C-alpha positions as CSV (number, residue, x, y, z in Angstrom):
1,X,30.9,23.7,96.7
2,X,33.6,22.0,94.9
3,X,33.6,18.9,92.6
4,X,30.9,17.9,90.0
5,X,28.0,20.2,90.8
6,X,24.8,19.9,88.8
7,X,23.4,23.5,88.8
8,X,19.7,22.4,88.0
9,X,19.7,19.8,91.0
10,X,21.1,22.6,93.4
11,X,18.4,24.9,92.3
12,X,15.8,21.9,92.7
13,X,16.9,21.2,96.0
14,X,16.6,24.7,97.2
15,X,13.3,25.2,95.5
16,X,12.1,21.9,97.3
17,X,13.0,23.3,100.6
18,X,11.4,26.4,99.7
19,X,8.3,24.7,98.7
20,X,7.9,22.7,102.1
21,X,8.1,26.1,104.3
22,X,5.5,28.6,104.0
23,X,7.5,31.0,105.6
24,X,10.1,30.9,102.8
25,X,7.3,31.6,100.3
26,X,5.5,34.3,102.2
27,X,5.4,38.0,101.0
28,X,4.2,41.0,103.1
29,X,2.2,43.6,101.3
30,X,0.6,46.8,102.2
31,X,-3.3,46.6,101.7
32,X,-5.2,49.8,102.4
33,X,-2.4,50.8,104.9
34,X,-2.3,47.6,106.6
35,X,0.6,44.8,106.2
36,X,-0.8,41.6,105.1
37,X,0.8,38.2,104.7
38,X,0.5,36.5,101.3
39,X,1.8,33.0,100.7
40,X,2.9,32.1,97.2
41,X,2.7,28.6,95.8
42,X,6.2,28.6,94.5
43,X,9.3,30.7,95.4
44,X,8.9,34.3,95.2
45,X,12.2,35.0,93.5
46,X,14.1,33.0,91.0
47,X,17.6,31.6,91.7
48,X,19.9,34.0,89.8
49,X,22.8,32.4,88.1
50,X,26.1,34.1,87.4
51,X,29.6,33.1,86.1
52,X,32.1,34.9,88.1
53,X,36.1,34.7,88.5
54,X,37.6,33.9,91.8
55,X,39.1,37.5,91.7
56,X,35.7,39.0,91.2
57,X,33.7,37.0,93.6
58,X,33.5,39.8,96.3
59,X,31.6,42.1,93.8
60,X,28.5,40.1,93.3
61,X,28.4,39.1,96.9
62,X,28.7,42.6,98.1
63,X,26.0,43.6,95.6
64,X,23.7,40.7,97.0
65,X,24.2,42.0,100.6
66,X,23.8,45.6,99.6
67,X,20.5,45.3,97.9
68,X,17.7,45.9,100.4
69,X,15.2,43.2,101.0
70,X,11.6,44.2,100.2
71,X,9.2,42.3,102.2
72,X,6.9,42.3,99.0
73,X,9.5,40.2,97.2
74,X,9.8,37.4,99.9
75,X,12.5,36.5,102.5
76,X,15.0,35.0,100.2
77,X,17.4,36.0,97.7
78,X,19.3,33.0,96.2
79,X,22.3,33.3,93.8
80,X,24.3,30.5,92.3
81,X,27.7,31.7,91.4
82,X,30.0,29.5,89.0
83,X,33.7,30.0,89.6
84,X,34.6,27.2,87.4
85,X,33.5,23.6,86.5
86,X,34.3,22.4,89.7
87,X,33.9,25.4,92.1
88,X,30.7,27.1,93.0
89,X,29.1,29.3,95.5
90,X,25.6,29.2,96.6
91,X,24.8,32.4,98.3
92,X,21.3,32.9,99.8
93,X,20.4,36.2,101.5
94,X,17.6,35.4,104.1
95,X,15.6,37.8,106.1
96,X,14.4,36.4,109.3
97,X,12.8,38.4,112.0
């Protein structure tokens, strides 16, 4: 995203979308050896915010993609990366069956 970005507003908008969709708030847990779906009231994971340089952008994106998604943590892994005051990256890793 380029230009004047309000990170709190970006995070709020993303959380609003998550709040409207049960599937984005669902976790899958094992209970007595049986998988069960649990829907949380709010997002399962917080939006991670990091400041990075343009030259180092690949490192946090690669780390985000390399970390296995745990169904118990929910289907989303959102990260907001600040490259400069007017240059941002919103990366959302999504598990979708």
